[in-house]
C-alpha positions, -999 to +999 in steps of 0.1 A: +090-262+205+079-236+229+044-226+229+033-192+220+020-169+245-008-152+226-013-125+249+025-115+248+031-121+209+024-086+199+056-074+219+080-094+198+089-066+174+093-042+202+068-016+191+064+019+208+029+023+201+001-001+202-030+005+181-051-023+179-047-063+191-076-085+180-096-098+210-107-127+188-103-143+155-136-145+139-143-112+117-115-094+133-083-113+131-068-102+097-057-066+098-038-051+069-032-018+047-028+000+076-031+036+065-028+065+095-036+100+085-039+133+101-077+143+105-091+176+086-088+195+118-055+185+127-060+177+162-060+140+158-047+107+139-073+087+121-062+050+112-078+032+083-074-004+077-089-036+060-102-059+085-113-097+078-115-130+095-089-143+070-074-125+037-096-139+008-122-154+028-149-131+015-156-109+044-133-079+040-144-046+055-130-011+064-128+001+101-115+035+116-099+043+151-087+076+163-061+090+186-053+126+199-021+117+217-006+087+195-010+063+225-045+060+235-067+046+203-102+042+201-117+008+193-123+002+157-155+016+140-168-003+111-171+021+081-184-001+050-181-036+037-194-072+048-213-071+081-204-097+108-212-132+101-218-125+064-203-131+033-199-107+000-204-070-004-170-068+006-150-035+009-112-040+005-080-019+005-096+016+014-077+045+008-081+081+025-080+116+009-088+145+025-099+175+009-092+214+010-127+218+024-123+191+054-142+164+037-124+128+041-133+105+010-125+068+013-122+051-019-119+012-019-124-019-044-161-027-040-174-063-044-202-062-069-206-099-068-191-104-106-153-116-101-125-121-127-093-125-110-106-129-074-135-115-049-111-089-033-094-072-062-123-077-089-146-047-082-159-011-090-142+019-074-166+025-044-166+058-022-177+068+014-172+103+028-176+121+060-179+156+071-175+150+106-140+139+110-149+103+103-175+099+130-203+090+104-199+081+067-224+083+038-223+061+009-215+081-024-219+066-060-193+043-075-167+060-094-164+055-131-129+038-140-114+041-173-109+008-189-080-005-212-070-033-232-061-054-198-094-054-186-123-081-196-141-072-230-174-072-211-178-039-196-200-057-166-169-076-156-151-054-133-117-043-133-090-059-111-073-036-092-062-021-057-046+009-040-025+003-010-014+036+001-021+072+007-020+098-023+003+126-025+002+159-042+019+165-075+039+192-087+005+213-095-009+202-058-033+178-071-039+144-054-022+115-073-019+079-064-006+049-081-029+014-083-020-023-094-039-035-121-042-072-131-048-082-167-082-102-171-082-138-169-101-136-204-066-126-219-045-154-202-029-178-229-012-200-201-018-214-169-004-189-144+026-202-118+009-191-090-007-159-077+028-141-080+028-145-118-003-131-130-001-101-155+001-070-139+009-034-142+016+000-123-011+027-134-022+058-118-050+080-110-054+120-105-080+137-086-087+172-103-113+185-081-113+165-050-102+198-029-133+214-036-151+185-018-177+178-047-202+148-044-184+115-056-204+116-085-192+149-096-156+138-092-133+144-122-104+117-124-075+116-147-063+080-157-026+078-165-005+074-182-018+089-212-014+059-232-031+039-207-007+008-209+010+013-174+044+004-163+057-029-170+086-053-156+090-087-172+084-117-153+115-142-150+115-166-179+083-155-190+092-120-206+058-118-223+043-112-190+046-084-166+047-084-129+049-048-117+028-040-086+020-016-059+035+016-069+049+039-042+053+074-052+070+108-041+073+143-055+111+152-061+120+186-055+124+194-092+087+185-098+092+149-110+075+118-100+096+089-085+079+054-085+089+023-069+077-010-076+075-043-065+082-073-088+092-109-089+127-104-100+142-102-064+145-065-066+127-030-063+122-012-100+116+021-102+107+050-131+104+086-133+079+107-147+085+146-156+048+154-165+032+143-134+022+108-143+014+113-177+045+096-192+073+075-178+108+066-181+114+028-187+112+009-157+147-003-143+160-018-110+165+004-081+200+008-069+216+024-039+231+048-062+242+052-098+264+019-109+255+004-072+242-026-061+203-033-068+182-032-040+168-066-031+129-072-022+108-100-025+071-094-040+062-072-010+054-034-007+083-013-008+068+022+001+087+055-003+078+082+021+087+118+019+102+134+050+098+170+064+136+170+064+136+167+026+149+132+024+131+100+015+126+069+035+123+035+021+107+005+038+118-029+024+126-063+034+162-066+018+161-102+006+156-115-028+127-140-018+152-165-007+155-169+029+161-200+049+144-227+032+116-204+016+116-192-021+103-163-038+069-173-041+067-182-002+055-149+007+040-155+039+079-161+051+102-140+031+083-106+039+108-100+068+129-085+086+118-048+078+144-025+068+148+012+062+171+032+039+173+069+035+171+082+002+189+117-010+182+136-037+207+140-066+194+161-095+220+154-118+221+116-115+206+090-137+185+076-105+178+109-089+176+091-054+205+075-039+200+056-006+221+048+024+231+013+039+199-005+050+192-005+086+174-032+101+143-019+122+116-048+130+113-086+129+091-114+138+120-140+142+105-161+115+075-171+142+045-175+122+012-159+138-024-148+132-051-163+110-029-165+078-002-184+098+025-159+085+055-144+097+058-111+078+062-077+090+057-042+078+036-051+048+014-023+037+025+004+064+021+042+066+041+068+082+033+102+099+053+130+113+029+142+140+030+152+176+067+158+176+072+119+165+077+103+135+062+068+134+059+041+109+028+023+115+027-013+105+010-045+106+027-073+124+017-106+107-011-091+092-027-094+127-015-066+154-014-029+144+014-012+159+039+018+156+074+021+157+093+057+160+119+064+136+141+087+154+166+114+135+194+092+145+183+066+126+182+088+096+216+104+100+241+074+106+237+056+076+265+058+046+254+068+010 
């Protein structure tokens, strides 16, 4: 077996841009939930991500890097979370929202030392904010979260939840984002088969006054859907359980919200809302078109990105969880290669987005690397169209943080 050259391994996926290559494993080895966004002034890009020694080891923290030219990136700056050499006080899965006033808010799952599901998804909704393009940060009050019947009955036990993406604007211009809610272990009536079978649903939150730049304590949030039940997809062979997670949303031209979710069925599922997330259609498998083949996906993020040209980009892995010797529960190894498909709007269709044939754009060749020993790629990425380039920002094995140009030709040569 050929030894891995650690100084060259970041090149395996043929990136066009390098944002961050860890120089050490302790504290900085795991890098994921890689959200790149435009600064309030528009003169630079900011990259926010969750960093740790190893995912799940109790030292999650948020960091931020910046670039004015897409090529040269600053060293990551600590924002909030566990300090070097410590455990606890974690900040996990932060997501940024920029107000019309130029204030950057970063919301995250805040570890308060009381855990239900685990230490990095059980927590309150913490918030830090910046009024100087992310150079300095102020800690705000935790944001109160509306509870539902899937939470622990003791209000002192925090919810199990994460957001993994940047919010979008709904039909009325308000910031909207989806989140995963896992049911409290208090409600479990049987032993889970594994992490992948824990009861979960897709939920949503809308920031009603964020553009006014209020103090975090004065934020008004509407928790959706209105019935507080969420979107559910039956778990195979245990239909009384739901596994519907990591909703990715875009705004359709007619004002509806289209949502794609990861599941454990081997396929992406979707739902549509005609009232900005208040209610949703019954989830069903996402297909390439009405009556077409369903789109395969292991239990991995499957984001949708609204493009400036009016189309939609889907990033996914194009397998049902079975890849080589690996089975659907082996997420360290079946979240590869990464594919894209272009979605076109069909207003009269039952499924209003139809997708092109998949195009493979990234792979790790199945080579494991990083502190988790994973071969996954492009899980929890982001996309920007800025500075004349359309870039998919992606974690490579939750270790290297890289960028891949998505040229116009890749969006035009697929068959619908």
